C-alpha positions, -999 to 999 in steps of 0.1 A, spaced: -50 155 251 -59 122 267 -32 97 272 -37 66 253 -21 33 256 -11 23 218 2 -11 209 21 -17 178 18 -47 157 45 -55 130 61 -81 110 100 -76 111 122 -86 82 149 -99 103 124 -122 125 113 -142 91 148 -143 78 159 -161 110 130 -187 104 146 -196 69 123 -172 47 141 -159 16 149 -122 11 121 -121 -18 96 -135 5 104 -110 30 106 -81 7 73 -63 21 83 -65 59 96 -39 79 127 -28 99 129 -14 135 134 19 120 98 21 110 87 9 145 110 33 163 96 60 141 59 52 147 65 45 184 84 80 186 56 100 174 31 82 194 51 91 224 56 127 215 19 132 214 17 123 250 8 86 245 23 53 263 31 25 237 36 -12 240 54 -32 212 38 -63 206 50 -77 172 36 -103 147 0 -121 146 12 -150 170 27 -125 196 -5 -105 194 -30 -136 198 -11 -148 229 -11 -113 245 -49 -112 237 -56 -146 252 -35 -136 282 -59 -106 288 -41 -77 276 -59 -49 261 -49 -13 246 -68 18 235 -53 16 200 -32 -4 178 -9 8 153 -9 -21 129 17 -25 101 18 -62 100 17 -75 65 11 -112 74 30 -138 54 5 -165 42 -25 -162 20 -42 -135 1 -61 -125 34 -29 -120 51 -31 -81 54 -66 -89 69 -57 -112 96 -46 -86 124 -75 -64 116 -99 -92 119 -84 -105 150 -85 -70 166 -123 -66 155 -131 -99 174 -117 -83 205 -132 -48 196 -99 -30 199 -96 -1 176 -65 0 151 -53 23 123 -57 20 85 -85 -3 69 -109 -28 79 -104 -65 70 -125 -65 37 -108 -34 22 -73 -50 30 -83 -84 17 -97 -67 -17 -71 -43 -23 -43 -70 -19 -61 -88 -50 -54 -66 -75 -77 -81 -101 -108 -80 -78 -100 -46 -66 -101 -35 -101 -135 -51 -109 -147 -32 -81 -132 3 -92 -143 -2 -128 -178 -8 -114 -173 27 -97 -168 41 -131 -133 47 -124 -112 44 -154 -86 13 -153 -68 -3 -181 -80 -35 -197 -70 -66 -178 -72 -103 -174 -64 -126 -147 -45 -160 -156 -48 -185 -129 -33 -214 -146 -9 -220 -174 -38 -232 -198 -56 -197 -196 -24 -178 -211 -36 -183 -246 -71 -170 -240 -57 -135 -232 -74 -109 -258 -58 -76 -249 -39 -52 -269 1 -55 -268 19 -42 -252 11 -58 -220 22 -56 -183 20 -88 -160 26 -92 -122 14 -114 -91 -21 -107 -82 -16 -105 -46 19 -91 -37 35 -58 -26 66 -41 -28 68 -48 -66 77 -84 -60 76 -101 -93 77 -69 -112 111 -68 -133 120 -57 -170 104 -88 -181 68 -74 -167 66 -53 -200 55 -78 -226 54 -72 -265 45 -106 -277 24 -136 -273 57 -160 -265 70 -131 -241 35 -133 -226 34 -170 -222 71 -170 -207 65 -146 -183 33 -159 -169 46 -193 -165 78 -178 -144 52 -161 -122 28 -187 -115 57 -210 -110 76 -186 -86 45 -169 -68 21 -198 -68 -8 -173 -73 -27 -163 -104 -10 -133 -126 -27 -100 -134 -22 -91 -172 -28 -55 -179 -27 -34 -211 5 -13 -208 0 26 -201 28 42 -219 22 77 -200 34 91 -167 36 73 -135 22 90 -104 17 79 -67 -8 98 -47 -9 103 -9 -42 102 10 -50 109 45 -81 110 67 -115 89 65 -147 93 47 -152 131 38 -126 142 59 -101 122 35 -77 146 14 -47 143 -8 -15 155 5 3 153 -29 9 136 -63 45 124 -69 56 116 -101 81 87 -105 108 93 -131 133 64 -144 166 74 -156 187 56 -186 204 34 -155 168 21 -146 152 -11 -159 130 7 -185 97 12 -185 86 -1 -153 89 8 -115 103 -26 -108 116 -42 -74 149 -37 -85 147 1 -95 126 4 -62 151 -12 -37 183 2 -54 167 35 -65 196 59 -62 209 69 -98 182 49 -112 148 67 -102 139 104 -93 108 119 -77 92 151 -79 57 166 -68 33 173 -99 6 198 -99 -2 199 -135 -36 191 -153 -26 153 -156 -14 153 -119 -45 170 -106 -68 145 -125 -47 116 -110 -53 129 -77 -89 132 -81 -93 96 -95 -74 84 -66 -93 102 -40 -124 88 -58 -112 53 -55 -100 56 -19 -135 68 -6 -153 45 -28 -133 14 -14 -137 27 21 -101 32 31 -91 47 62 -66 70 77 -40 66 49 -32 50 13 -9 54 -14 -26 53 -49 -6 41 -79 -19 56 -112 -6 58 -150 -16 80 -178 -22 68 -213 -10 80 -244 -32 108 -245 -26 119 -208 -56 104 -193 -52 88 -157 -59 52 -149 -60 35 -117 -33 8 -112 -35 -2 -76 -42 11 -40 -21 2 -9 -42 8 24 -13 -2 42 15 17 28 53 15 39 61 39 65 100 36 67 109 74 69 141 63 52 129 47 19 92 43 18 74 58 -11 48 77 11 75 94 35 92 100 4 63 119 -14 59 138 21 94 147 19 93 165 -15 58 181 -8 76 198 23 55 175 48 74 163 79 74 127 87 57 134 121 30 153 107 21 124 84 20 100 114 2 124 132 -25 129 108 -29 91 105 -33 88 145 -55 115 147 -79 100 119 -78 66 138 -84 83 171 -120 91 160 -128 56 162 -112 54 198 -140 56 224 -113 68 251 -104 97 229 -138 107 215 -151 120 249 -122 142 257 -103 149 224 -122 167 192 -110 154 161 -88 176 139 -74 153 113 -77 176 82 -54 200 101 -28 211 77 -39 186 49 -44 199 15 
């Protein structure tokens, strides 16, 4: 295999905490454990790695003339709804290939309401929803209770608590007011789906894209009820358990997830969240084209662990998919990103 020079871009939680950002503001950001793991897999494949860091470090190094064959980009960004698109857009400007989806997909999928509109237009089932951009719009929501509310453009379940499940108009007003004030962005309000919760892992690009597992999320009596909240996700031991599901509902959820992934134009990997209604029909919740890859606690590595897939294989599949867009690799190395993927 041809050796590539691979750079890594990332936003470390510790960096921003030192700059005065809060724990909640840094909830999506990564740890050195993830960067070490990604670099380790790339190096085990025979490649050379350079650790770059966040977008300002990347900008400085690009201006200074540094270039790489490929960038492993897990930078979430910190400001604006287009924050996950910033590094991909910059790399596009310099014509440097990178892992994961392009700027359009990253921006669209971070805005959950816009993404649901596009997915709905594809004919993919999603729960009824409304977007509340200001307090005066709360009373105009015309959806059947119970409802579910969360910030429109956050990840890692930020803003999702036990109060996100809403049973009355007064609860809706209180929750929306709180989220509008705390996150300074619109609130997505959806009809609550009372069925099972799945997250589906997908790797590959286009017709090569395949599901690698459908993981069900189970909440215990100790968990915040009815919601995979930030508290349940971050302090999951004893509150949340996981299993790989292969029954009819899981298969239908996996098919829905793959249709959304391909229809949105995602690349290399994504994690798709799906819930079922009271009749077992799956509905699209959201898609994360930049899923957490911490080998110790991120959902996608969890899914792989329960599905019997080694973490190194997951990262290798991602890199093999991305390398199909790398000119230096195309001439010397045939793609085989679907190997081992089912």
